[in-house]
VOLUMMI-987329 format. One record per residue (C-alpha): residue in one letter; y, x, z; residue number from 1; chain. Coordinates in Angstrom, 2 decimals. Layout:
# residues N
residuo  v  u  w  num  cadena
A  Y  X  Z  NUM  A
...
This chain:
# residues 414
residuo  v  u  w  num  cadena
L  -21.65  33.68  23.27  1  A
N  -21.94  34.01  19.51  2  A
K  -19.00  33.24  17.22  3  A
N  -19.98  29.53  17.24  4  A
F  -19.65  29.52  21.07  5  A
H  -23.40  29.01  21.56  6  A
I  -24.87  30.66  24.67  7  A
I  -27.23  33.49  23.64  8  A
F  -27.59  35.28  27.01  9  A
I  -27.28  34.30  30.69  10  A
S  -27.35  36.86  33.48  11  A
G  -29.31  36.39  36.69  12  A
A  -26.15  35.95  38.75  13  A
V  -25.11  32.92  36.71  14  A
A  -28.62  31.46  36.89  15  A
K  -28.58  31.63  40.70  16  A
I  -26.06  28.80  40.75  17  A
D  -28.85  26.54  39.52  18  A
E  -32.52  27.48  38.96  19  A
Q  -32.85  25.46  35.75  20  A
I  -29.55  26.63  34.27  21  A
K  -31.06  29.16  31.85  22  A
V  -33.49  26.71  30.30  23  A
E  -30.91  23.97  29.89  24  A
L  -28.01  26.06  28.60  25  A
L  -29.50  28.68  26.29  26  A
N  -28.67  27.99  22.62  27  A
N  -26.32  25.16  23.61  28  A
S  -22.55  25.22  23.16  29  A
F  -20.55  26.70  26.01  30  A
L  -17.77  24.23  25.18  31  A
N  -20.02  21.39  26.39  32  A
L  -19.57  22.73  29.93  33  A
L  -15.82  22.17  29.81  34  A
G  -13.60  19.13  30.14  35  A
E  -11.31  18.27  27.23  36  A
L  -8.24  20.00  28.70  37  A
D  -10.15  23.18  29.66  38  A
K  -11.79  23.20  26.23  39  A
V  -8.37  23.31  24.56  40  A
K  -7.21  26.10  26.89  41  A
V  -10.27  28.26  26.15  42  A
L  -9.97  27.80  22.38  43  A
E  -6.25  28.64  22.48  44  A
L  -6.90  31.84  24.46  45  A
L  -9.71  32.93  22.12  46  A
N  -7.37  32.38  19.20  47  A
T  -4.79  34.58  20.95  48  A
L  -7.38  37.34  21.33  49  A
N  -8.19  37.26  17.64  50  A
K  -4.56  37.24  16.53  51  A
K  -3.21  39.87  18.95  52  A
N  -6.38  41.99  19.00  53  A
N  -6.41  41.92  22.80  54  A
S  -9.75  42.73  24.41  55  A
S  -9.80  40.16  27.24  56  A
T  -8.06  37.23  28.89  57  A
T  -8.66  35.15  32.02  58  A
L  -8.16  31.58  33.31  59  A
N  -9.45  29.11  35.91  60  A
V  -11.60  26.20  34.73  61  A
N  -13.96  23.56  36.09  62  A
L  -17.53  24.08  34.78  63  A
I  -19.56  20.88  34.48  64  A
Y  -23.32  21.52  34.29  65  A
P  -25.81  19.11  32.66  66  A
N  -27.13  18.05  36.08  67  A
G  -23.64  16.86  37.03  68  A
K  -22.76  19.71  39.38  69  A
Q  -19.23  21.08  39.04  70  A
F  -17.94  24.54  39.94  71  A
W  -14.39  25.86  39.90  72  A
V  -14.59  29.36  38.45  73  A
N  -12.44  32.13  37.07  74  A
L  -13.41  32.96  33.47  75  A
T  -12.77  36.32  31.84  76  A
L  -13.26  36.23  28.07  77  A
N  -13.97  39.59  26.40  78  A
I  -14.26  40.54  22.72  79  A
N  -15.01  44.16  21.76  80  A
F  -13.34  44.41  18.36  81  A
E  -14.53  48.01  17.87  82  A
V  -18.25  47.32  18.45  83  A
D  -18.98  43.67  17.50  84  A
D  -16.24  41.05  17.25  85  A
S  -18.81  38.26  16.73  86  A
I  -19.91  38.41  20.39  87  A
I  -17.84  36.84  23.18  88  A
I  -18.69  38.05  26.70  89  A
V  -17.88  35.54  29.44  90  A
N  -17.65  36.77  33.04  91  A
I  -17.83  33.97  35.63  92  A
N  -16.45  34.45  39.15  93  A
P  -16.79  31.45  41.52  94  A
L  -13.53  30.61  43.26  95  A
D  -13.40  30.37  47.05  96  A
Q  -13.73  27.00  48.78  97  A
Q  -10.00  26.71  49.49  98  A
T  -9.13  27.12  45.78  99  A
T  -11.79  24.57  44.85  100  A
I  -10.32  22.05  47.32  101  A
Q  -6.80  22.65  45.98  102  A
N  -7.94  22.12  42.38  103  A
S  -9.79  18.95  43.36  104  A
L  -6.69  17.63  45.12  105  A
F  -4.66  18.44  41.99  106  A
L  -7.06  16.40  39.86  107  A
N  -7.01  13.54  42.37  108  A
R  -3.19  13.54  42.40  109  A
N  -3.11  13.46  38.59  110  A
S  -5.68  10.66  38.57  111  A
S  -3.60  8.66  41.07  112  A
L  -0.47  9.29  39.02  113  A
L  -2.21  8.07  35.86  114  A
E  -3.44  4.94  37.63  115  A
S  0.09  4.28  38.90  116  A
V  1.58  4.66  35.41  117  A
V  -0.97  2.31  33.82  118  A
A  -0.57  -0.24  36.61  119  A
N  3.23  -0.38  36.38  120  A
I  4.11  -0.04  32.68  121  A
S  5.76  -3.06  31.07  122  A
E  3.01  -3.53  28.46  123  A
G  -0.11  -5.46  29.37  124  A
V  -3.20  -3.25  29.71  125  A
M  -6.75  -4.63  29.72  126  A
I  -10.09  -2.81  29.87  127  A
I  -13.17  -4.66  28.68  128  A
E  -16.82  -3.75  29.13  129  A
L  -19.29  -4.35  26.30  130  A
D  -22.91  -5.28  26.78  131  A
S  -25.62  -2.69  26.17  132  A
N  -26.15  -3.45  22.47  133  A
L  -22.43  -3.60  21.65  134  A
A  -22.64  -7.27  20.74  135  A
Q  -19.63  -9.53  20.82  136  A
Q  -20.23  -10.42  24.48  137  A
S  -17.83  -8.57  26.74  138  A
K  -16.02  -9.03  30.03  139  A
I  -12.68  -7.99  31.45  140  A
I  -13.04  -5.38  34.20  141  A
Y  -9.39  -4.37  34.64  142  A
V  -5.88  -5.68  33.95  143  A
N  -2.60  -4.14  35.07  144  A
K  0.29  -5.94  36.79  145  A
A  2.07  -6.80  33.53  146  A
F  -0.90  -8.65  32.05  147  A
P  -0.79  -11.73  34.33  148  A
L  2.97  -11.97  33.70  149  A
L  2.29  -11.95  29.96  150  A
T  -0.53  -14.52  29.97  151  A
G  0.14  -16.69  33.03  152  A
Y  -3.38  -16.07  34.36  153  A
N  -3.87  -14.42  37.75  154  A
L  -6.18  -11.44  38.35  155  A
N  -9.11  -13.55  39.60  156  A
E  -8.98  -15.75  36.49  157  A
L  -9.02  -12.73  34.19  158  A
Q  -11.42  -10.24  35.73  159  A
G  -15.07  -10.81  34.89  160  A
N  -14.33  -13.27  32.07  161  A
S  -14.61  -12.80  28.33  162  A
P  -11.27  -11.96  26.65  163  A
K  -12.03  -14.48  23.88  164  A
F  -10.41  -17.33  25.82  165  A
L  -7.03  -15.58  25.40  166  A
Q  -7.18  -15.91  21.61  167  A
A  -5.56  -18.85  19.85  168  A
S  -7.46  -20.97  17.33  169  A
L  -5.11  -19.54  14.68  170  A
T  -6.80  -16.13  14.90  171  A
D  -7.45  -14.89  11.38  172  A
E  -11.05  -14.36  10.29  173  A
S  -10.11  -10.92  8.95  174  A
Y  -9.08  -9.92  12.49  175  A
V  -12.42  -11.11  13.90  176  A
F  -14.26  -9.14  11.20  177  A
Q  -12.15  -6.03  11.89  178  A
L  -12.81  -6.34  15.63  179  A
K  -16.58  -6.57  15.16  180  A
K  -16.56  -3.67  12.68  181  A
S  -14.43  -1.50  14.97  182  A
I  -16.63  -2.23  17.99  183  A
F  -19.74  -1.29  16.01  184  A
E  -18.20  1.90  14.59  185  A
G  -16.01  2.80  17.57  186  A
I  -12.80  2.96  15.52  187  A
A  -9.39  2.40  17.10  188  A
F  -7.10  -0.10  15.37  189  A
D  -3.88  -2.10  15.79  190  A
S  -3.39  -5.80  15.13  191  A
T  -0.81  -8.54  15.59  192  A
L  -2.59  -11.71  16.64  193  A
P  -1.82  -15.17  18.03  194  A
C  -2.74  -15.77  21.70  195  A
R  -2.34  -18.61  24.19  196  A
K  -0.94  -18.49  27.69  197  A
K  -2.48  -20.44  30.54  198  A
N  0.06  -23.26  30.01  199  A
G  -1.02  -23.57  26.36  200  A
E  2.07  -21.86  24.95  201  A
L  1.43  -19.88  21.78  202  A
Y  2.71  -16.31  21.62  203  A
W  2.21  -13.36  19.27  204  A
A  0.84  -10.13  20.71  205  A
E  0.92  -6.68  19.17  206  A
A  -2.35  -5.18  20.40  207  A
S  -3.78  -1.66  20.20  208  A
F  -7.57  -1.33  20.60  209  A
S  -9.02  2.05  21.64  210  A
P  -12.73  2.74  22.34  211  A
L  -13.91  4.62  25.43  212  A
K  -17.17  6.60  25.47  213  A
N  -19.61  7.22  28.30  214  A
E  -21.44  10.48  28.98  215  A
N  -24.02  9.56  26.31  216  A
E  -21.30  9.17  23.64  217  A
M  -21.83  5.39  23.61  218  A
H  -18.82  3.08  23.16  219  A
T  -19.20  1.00  26.30  220  A
N  -15.58  0.08  27.00  221  A
W  -12.36  -0.71  25.18  222  A
I  -8.82  -0.28  26.46  223  A
I  -6.38  -2.76  24.94  224  A
T  -2.59  -2.74  25.29  225  A
F  -0.61  -5.92  24.63  226  A
R  3.07  -6.42  23.84  227  A
D  4.75  -9.80  23.33  228  A
V  6.36  -9.72  19.86  229  A
T  6.91  -13.48  19.49  230  A
A  10.68  -13.16  18.90  231  A
R  10.15  -10.53  16.20  232  A
K  7.38  -12.57  14.58  233  A
E  9.52  -15.72  14.49  234  A
L  12.40  -13.77  12.92  235  A
E  10.02  -12.35  10.30  236  A
D  8.80  -15.88  9.52  237  A
V  12.39  -17.13  9.09  238  A
L  13.21  -14.22  6.78  239  A
R  10.00  -14.75  4.81  240  A
K  10.73  -18.47  4.35  241  A
A  14.30  -17.67  3.30  242  A
S  13.02  -15.10  0.80  243  A
T  10.52  -17.60  -0.58  244  A
L  13.20  -20.27  -1.05  245  A
A  15.47  -17.74  -2.74  246  A
G  12.61  -16.39  -4.86  247  A
I  12.96  -12.89  -3.38  248  A
G  10.02  -10.50  -3.05  249  A
S  9.92  -6.93  -1.74  250  A
W  8.59  -3.73  -3.28  251  A
A  8.28  -0.02  -2.49  252  A
Y  7.34  3.13  -4.38  253  A
E  6.33  6.53  -2.94  254  A
P  7.02  9.32  -5.49  255  A
K  4.72  11.82  -3.75  256  A
T  1.62  9.62  -3.81  257  A
R  2.77  7.38  -6.72  258  A
K  1.70  4.39  -4.63  259  A
I  3.40  1.03  -5.22  260  A
F  3.59  -1.89  -2.78  261  A
W  4.33  -5.51  -3.76  262  A
S  4.78  -8.40  -1.36  263  A
N  3.04  -11.71  -2.02  264  A
M  6.31  -13.21  -3.29  265  A
T  6.68  -10.36  -5.80  266  A
K  3.15  -11.04  -7.05  267  A
H  4.09  -14.71  -7.39  268  A
I  7.14  -13.77  -9.49  269  A
Y  5.00  -11.64  -11.81  270  A
E  2.32  -14.36  -11.91  271  A
V  -0.52  -12.09  -10.80  272  A
G  -3.27  -12.80  -8.27  273  A
S  -3.00  -11.95  -4.58  274  A
D  -5.65  -9.24  -5.10  275  A
F  -3.55  -7.46  -7.76  276  A
N  -2.98  -3.78  -6.91  277  A
P  0.17  -2.49  -8.64  278  A
D  0.27  1.08  -9.90  279  A
V  2.55  3.08  -12.20  280  A
E  0.55  2.24  -15.33  281  A
N  -0.05  -1.50  -14.94  282  A
T  3.47  -2.14  -13.61  283  A
A  5.08  -0.54  -16.68  284  A
K  3.27  -3.03  -18.92  285  A
F  5.45  -5.87  -17.63  286  A
F  8.53  -4.14  -19.09  287  A
K  7.17  -2.72  -22.36  288  A
H  8.38  -5.62  -24.49  289  A
T  12.03  -5.14  -23.52  290  A
K  14.53  -2.67  -24.95  291  A
Q  15.66  -1.97  -21.40  292  A
N  12.33  -0.38  -20.44  293  A
Q  13.57  3.20  -20.80  294  A
F  16.79  2.29  -19.00  295  A
I  14.75  0.98  -16.05  296  A
L  12.66  4.15  -15.92  297  A
D  15.84  6.26  -16.06  298  A
Q  17.34  4.33  -13.13  299  A
I  14.22  4.85  -11.00  300  A
S  14.10  8.53  -11.97  301  A
E  17.76  8.94  -11.02  302  A
G  17.05  7.24  -7.71  303  A
I  14.32  9.82  -6.99  304  A
T  16.22  12.92  -8.15  305  A
A  19.79  12.01  -7.15  306  A
G  19.21  9.43  -4.41  307  A
K  21.19  6.83  -6.36  308  A
A  20.69  3.12  -5.62  309  A
F  20.46  0.63  -8.49  310  A
D  20.87  -3.09  -9.15  311  A
L  19.53  -4.36  -12.49  312  A
E  18.95  -7.64  -14.30  313  A
V  16.05  -7.40  -16.76  314  A
E  13.63  -9.62  -18.62  315  A
I  9.90  -9.18  -17.97  316  A
L  6.75  -10.55  -19.53  317  A
T  4.58  -11.93  -16.72  318  A
A  0.80  -11.70  -16.49  319  A
K  0.68  -15.22  -17.96  320  A
K  2.81  -14.08  -20.94  321  A
N  5.92  -15.94  -19.77  322  A
K  9.31  -14.31  -20.31  323  A
K  11.28  -14.29  -17.08  324  A
W  14.58  -12.79  -15.93  325  A
I  14.51  -10.92  -12.63  326  A
R  16.94  -8.92  -10.56  327  A
I  15.69  -5.52  -9.32  328  A
I  17.40  -3.77  -6.40  329  A
G  16.29  -0.27  -5.38  330  A
E  17.42  1.86  -2.43  331  A
P  16.12  5.46  -2.11  332  A
E  15.10  6.77  1.32  333  A
I  16.12  10.44  1.53  334  A
R  14.76  12.85  4.17  335  A
N  15.17  16.62  4.08  336  A
E  16.95  16.27  0.73  337  A
N  13.85  14.69  -0.83  338  A
C  13.23  11.10  -1.84  339  A
Q  10.38  9.88  0.36  340  A
K  10.41  6.29  -0.85  341  A
I  12.32  3.79  -2.96  342  A
S  12.24  0.24  -1.61  343  A
G  14.03  -2.93  -2.52  344  A
S  13.61  -6.46  -3.80  345  A
F  12.69  -8.51  -6.85  346  A
Q  14.48  -11.84  -7.28  347  A
D  13.59  -14.59  -9.72  348  A
I  16.91  -15.33  -11.49  349  A
D  15.37  -16.88  -14.59  350  A
Q  17.10  -20.29  -14.47  351  A
R  20.51  -18.87  -13.60  352  A
K  20.30  -16.10  -16.18  353  A
K  19.16  -18.40  -18.98  354  A
A  21.99  -20.84  -18.15  355  A
Q  24.44  -17.92  -18.22  356  A
L  23.13  -16.68  -21.57  357  A
L  23.27  -20.21  -22.99  358  A
A  26.89  -20.58  -21.88  359  A
E  27.79  -17.19  -23.36  360  A
K  26.10  -18.15  -26.63  361  A
S  28.01  -21.44  -26.72  362  A
I  31.32  -19.63  -26.17  363  A
Q  30.46  -17.10  -28.86  364  A
E  29.64  -19.86  -31.37  365  A
K  32.88  -21.67  -30.53  366  A
N  34.87  -18.46  -30.95  367  A
E  33.24  -17.83  -34.33  368  A
I  34.35  -21.30  -35.48  369  A
F  37.91  -20.75  -34.24  370  A
E  37.97  -17.31  -35.85  371  A
S  37.01  -18.79  -39.20  372  A
I  40.05  -21.11  -39.26  373  A
A  42.55  -19.96  -41.90  374  A
D  45.55  -20.89  -39.75  375  A
G  46.64  -19.12  -36.62  376  A
F  44.82  -20.57  -33.59  377  A
F  44.96  -19.90  -29.89  378  A
A  43.79  -21.56  -26.65  379  A
V  45.24  -21.54  -23.14  380  A
D  44.05  -22.76  -19.74  381  A
K  45.98  -25.17  -17.51  382  A
K  48.13  -22.29  -16.24  383  A
W  49.11  -21.36  -19.80  384  A
K  47.04  -18.19  -19.70  385  A
I  45.72  -17.26  -23.16  386  A
T  41.92  -17.52  -23.32  387  A
F  41.51  -17.21  -27.11  388  A
W  43.62  -15.87  -29.97  389  A
N  42.18  -15.61  -33.46  390  A
S  42.88  -12.84  -35.95  391  A
R  45.28  -14.96  -38.05  392  A
A  47.42  -15.75  -35.00  393  A
A  47.46  -12.06  -34.05  394  A
E  48.82  -11.21  -37.50  395  A
E  51.62  -13.75  -37.11  396  A
V  52.94  -12.11  -33.94  397  A
N  51.99  -8.60  -35.04  398  A
R  50.01  -7.89  -31.86  399  A
S  46.30  -7.27  -31.21  400  A
K  44.03  -9.92  -29.73  401  A
E  43.08  -7.61  -26.85  402  A
E  46.74  -7.22  -25.96  403  A
L  47.34  -10.98  -25.90  404  A
L  44.28  -12.22  -23.99  405  A
N  44.97  -13.25  -20.37  406  A
Q  48.74  -13.11  -20.97  407  A
N  51.01  -16.07  -20.18  408  A
L  51.80  -17.90  -23.43  409  A
W  55.52  -18.20  -22.67  410  A
D  55.80  -14.48  -21.99  411  A
V  54.41  -13.82  -25.48  412  A
F  57.07  -16.00  -27.17  413  A
S  59.97  -15.21  -24.88  414  A
């Protein structure tokens, strides 16, 4: 073999195994003759030779020739580092019939074990077969024991039918598009989708779709695992509705990638469109009008460097130029002494905050009026606790206002 594992020479002894072997294998990759597990073993051993400067190593593998014939053989891999380390010499010694039978039994046992695992796991497993042109038409060719328990359909009702009848009418168009795209491109993906049981009951399934190839590298089958996540989905819906009613949205920031995530409720608070993609630059613009902008940046920076959580009330300028008070909560996620992510919530507190500021302003104006009175003036609540004491009154008793506030009036004059 050359350094790219292409076959550049075949001896007569190897060719005797099959008359056409030379023609079919020369200039092709030796790795194509190996199964996935044997391929990994061979590459690992070759890597060991290169690193340790050993001259040879040996292992047993199953060679699979282009005509479909299989041979259990002992491979010896040789590299002569002193002469030419770009050439790999492969010696092939056929194993005796007894060894071949033992290896075949080992594979059969592993295959049976795998079938038993798939058949008995708690998640539903379904294998579908696509038609020849990978169109949307497909049929179910296998389901495990858990699948009928999940859907209410028996094996006869499932096998041979299209899996489309399992989908609920609520299935999102984006999921259908993703499914078609993934089937065409052969890309695995995960999705949470609504399905219906035989009795009409709606449930939510967390499904993983994985393509399977045939010997011609065509995606002819898909294996799909299903898990009932209805309880989790319902809880998420309750929490989402509660967050919406409370005006609470979520957010996250990854310092390493500088990526920012906003939930739909957060986008609603900031009055941006659902297609808005927040980043460090455009997010900062919402805070630039406020004097607290640098304070906010300092809090986030301290969260990243010191792992310190924060809880702030700030005023923003929304995308529609409306001033709005929000509450920002941030909680750093620390792993290996580094901040991996800061996540938290945004809450719309505009009405409450403006009412609070209005009340504080009213109290301040009232206090200014009382302070301007030439005579001594004080105010108490119904428990005789002092709530206001102007400067003139403080002079009369020769004590500071700070000292008198919240004291019982009768204790002051006792």
